[in-house]
Each structure stands twice: as structure tokens, then as C-alpha cells.
C-alpha positions, -999 to 999 in steps of 0.1 A, spaced: 0 -2 3 30 25 4 37 22 -36 0 33 -43 4 63 -19 36 71 -36 21 67 -72 -16 75 -64 -47 52 -70 -54 66 -104 -24 50 -121 -30 14 -113 -56 3 -137 -42 -25 -156 -63 -45 -182 -49 -82 -185 -61 -118 -187 -49 -152 -169 -43 -184 -181 -32 -215 -167 3 -228 -181 -4 -254 -207 -39 -246 -213 -43 -239 -252 -84 -234 -248 -95 -200 -249 -127 -208 -236 -111 -227 -205 -90 -194 -203 -124 -173 -205 -135 -200 -177 -111 -191 -155 -110 -153 -160 -148 -150 -152 -144 -172 -120 -112 -151 -107 -136 -119 -117 -168 -133 -101 -146 -141 -70 -129 -104 -68 -163 -84 -75 -186 -69 -52 -217 -82 -66 -234 -86 -29 -238 -71 6 -220 -100 21 -187 -86 2 -176 -53 13 -148 -30 -3 -128 -37 32 -122 -74 25 -105 -68 -15 -97 -28 -14 -97 -26 -51 -127 -23 -78 -125 -51 -107 -147 -44 -139 -148 -72 -166 -147 -70 -203 -143 -91 -232 -118 -81 -262 -135 -89 -295 -115 -101 -327 -118 -74 -358 -109 -85 -392 -84 -53 -394 -68 -62 -365 -43 -86 -349 -48 -75 -311 -70 -98 -301 -51 -126 -320 -16 -114 -306 -30 -114 -265 -44 -148 -272 -7 -157 -289 8 -143 -253 -17 -161 -233 -9 -197 -248 -45 -201 -259 -56 -208 -296 -92 -213 -308 -115 -199 -335 -107 -165 -347 -142 -153 -339 -143 -159 -302 -138 -133 -277 -113 -131 -246 -122 -125 -214 -103 -96 -196 -107 -79 -164 -93 -42 -149 -84 -38 -115 -84 -6 -96 -76 11 -65 -109 14 -42 -90 38 -19 -98 75 -34 -77 91 -10 -51 64 -3 -23 97 -7 -38 121 18 
């Protein structure tokens, strides 16, 4: 948390996806990321912001015929699949808005 106080909370908004070593199936990769998102997201009154001090959002990267970005991201994750298959990603950000004060 000392690092976040130094750099400020708005600088920590990475967008990423995870995969298991050796998994080449994009659908399995998406399942893993959805499970992680559901565990980290604040979706009920039973889960509070005190448990996990960040806000997590989820999205999908959709392949486009004029861009190789999703294809390249899939290759970096080590997954393959249909050219049309979306890739689940998530983006956490710090929930301590006034952390640096």
C-alpha cells in the first residue's frame, strides 16, 4: 500500500487476463477469468470493499478483421481457438480514493 500512496490510485488500472500453464483452450481461459472476476467483484452486500480494497470490472476483447490485437493477446496467453472467439479480460483499480492523503 505504500507504493500506491506514492504513485496515486489512478495510475493502477491495468487490463489483463490470466491462463493456466499448458492450457491452450480459449474457452477454458475465459472460464478461469470469469471465475476470478466473480470472486473479486463486489456483487452482494455480503462482500464488502473492506475484504478486497479494489474495484474490478470485466470486459471482452472481440476480434476484428482489420486488427491483430486479440490474436496477438491470445498468442501471448498461449491459447488458440476460433478466430471469432472473444477473450475475457478484467481491470482492477484501487478502491482507496484518498489513499495518498
